[in-house]
C-alpha positions in Angstrom: -3.9 -2.6 -46.6 -7.4 -1.6 -47.4 -10.9 -3.3 -47.3 -10.9 -2.8 -51.2 -8.5 -5.7 -51.4 -9.6 -9.3 -52.2 -9.2 -11.4 -49.0 -6.3 -13.5 -48.2 -5.8 -16.7 -46.2 -3.6 -16.9 -42.8 -2.8 -20.2 -41.6 -2.0 -20.9 -37.8 0.6 -23.4 -39.3 2.1 -24.8 -36.1 -0.7 -27.3 -35.5 -2.3 -27.4 -39.1 -2.2 -30.9 -40.4 0.1 -31.7 -43.5 -2.9 -32.8 -45.8 -4.6 -29.4 -45.0 -1.8 -27.5 -45.9 -1.4 -29.4 -49.2 -5.1 -28.5 -50.0 -4.2 -24.9 -49.2 -1.1 -25.1 -51.2 -3.0 -26.1 -54.4 -5.9 -23.8 -53.7 -3.6 -20.9 -53.4 -2.0 -21.3 -56.8 -5.2 -22.5 -58.4 -7.3 -19.5 -57.3 -4.2 -16.8 -56.9 -5.1 -16.1 -53.5 -2.4 -15.0 -51.2 -1.9 -17.5 -48.5 0.3 -16.9 -45.5 1.4 -19.7 -43.2 2.6 -18.5 -39.7 4.5 -20.9 -37.3 7.3 -20.7 -34.7 9.3 -23.4 -36.3 10.6 -23.6 -40.0 8.7 -25.3 -42.8 8.8 -25.9 -46.6 6.3 -24.0 -48.7 6.2 -24.8 -52.4 7.5 -21.9 -54.5 4.6 -19.7 -55.7 3.9 -16.1 -55.8 0.7 -16.9 -53.8 2.3 -18.5 -50.9 4.5 -17.2 -48.1 5.7 -18.4 -44.8 6.4 -16.1 -41.7 8.6 -17.8 -38.9 7.7 -16.0 -35.7 9.5 -16.5 -32.3 8.6 -19.1 -30.0 6.3 -18.1 -27.2 2.8 -18.2 -26.1 0.3 -17.2 -28.9 3.1 -15.4 -30.7 1.8 -16.7 -34.1 -2.0 -15.8 -33.2 -0.8 -12.4 -32.2 0.9 -11.8 -35.5 -2.0 -13.1 -37.6 -4.3 -10.8 -35.7 -2.1 -7.9 -36.4 -2.2 -8.5 -40.3 -5.9 -9.5 -40.4 -8.3 -7.7 -42.4 -12.3 -8.3 -42.3 -12.3 -9.6 -45.7 -9.8 -12.5 -44.8 -10.0 -16.1 -44.0 -8.2 -17.7 -41.0 -7.5 -21.5 -40.7 -6.9 -22.6 -37.0 -7.7 -25.2 -34.5 -7.0 -22.6 -31.8 -10.5 -21.3 -30.3 -9.2 -18.2 -28.5 -7.9 -17.1 -32.0 -11.1 -18.1 -33.8 -13.3 -16.3 -31.3 -10.9 -13.1 -31.9 -11.1 -13.3 -35.8 -14.8 -13.6 -35.6 -15.0 -10.8 -33.4 -13.0 -8.6 -35.9 -15.4 -9.5 -38.6 -13.3 -11.9 -40.5 -14.0 -15.7 -41.2 -12.4 -18.6 -39.4 -12.6 -22.2 -40.2 -11.0 -25.2 -38.6 -8.8 -27.9 -40.4 -11.7 -29.9 -40.2 -13.8 -27.5 -42.4 -16.0 -26.2 -39.7 -16.9 -22.4 -39.7 -16.5 -20.5 -36.3 -19.2 -18.4 -35.4 -19.5 -16.0 -32.3 -21.8 -18.6 -30.7 -20.0 -21.8 -31.5 -16.5 -20.3 -30.4 -17.9 -19.3 -27.1 -19.4 -23.0 -26.7 -16.1 -24.4 -27.7 -14.2 -22.3 -25.3 -16.6 -23.3 -22.4 -16.0 -27.0 -23.4 -12.2 -26.5 -23.7 -12.0 -24.9 -20.3 -13.8 -27.8 -18.8 -11.7 -30.5 -20.4 -8.6 -28.6 -18.9 -10.1 -28.7 -15.6 -10.6 -32.6 -15.9 -7.1 -33.1 -17.1 -5.7 -30.9 -14.3 -7.8 -33.1 -12.0 -6.1 -36.2 -13.5 -8.9 -37.3 -15.6 -7.6 -38.9 -18.9 -9.8 -37.3 -21.5 -8.0 -38.3 -24.8 -7.6 -36.3 -27.9 -9.5 -35.5 -31.2 -10.1 -38.3 -33.5 -7.5 -38.5 -36.4 -8.1 -36.4 -39.4 -10.1 -38.5 -41.9 -11.0 -38.2 -45.6 -14.3 -36.7 -44.6 -12.7 -34.1 -42.6 -10.3 -33.2 -45.5 -13.5 -32.8 -48.0 -15.4 -30.8 -45.6 -12.4 -28.4 -45.4 -11.8 -28.5 -49.1 -15.5 -27.6 -49.7 -15.4 -24.7 -47.0 -12.4 -23.3 -48.4 -13.5 -23.6 -52.1 -16.9 -21.8 -51.0 -14.9 -19.1 -49.4 -12.6 -18.9 -52.6 -15.8 -18.7 -54.9 -17.4 -15.9 -53.1 -14.0 -14.0 -53.2 -13.6 -14.4 -56.9 -17.3 -13.3 -57.6 -17.6 -10.3 -55.4 -14.0 -9.5 -54.4 -14.9 -9.5 -50.7 -15.9 -13.0 -49.3 -18.8 -13.4 -46.9 
């Protein structure tokens, strides 16, 4: 693969919400953008020449490592995994969360610090709760972020 190819989408699919996968499936076919989901358990992917699924072995960060191995600077990664997002950004590619937030070097570092702090709290017995459920506004933000990337990809061949 060379940088001359149009970017493609990599999905850290183990924790990707179903409604976000459905948005990705429709967008891949509509935009003719290769989209690959990676997970350590099987999952159904609609038949399309623009969709593929890679099942990786179980293990800590195996899907993340596989995404990073295949990643090119013109690609987009969909992930909730902050360390993966930080590495993607460091390599010059774009990462967005399933809630449509674009990761940057700055916010990835800040999120890592918060994540580590929350881990310390949980390890000390404090109940911290989890993230709010995905809502329609989150899905819309994600769809808008994805559409923006796809539009830049189609105009320039290499999204920013």
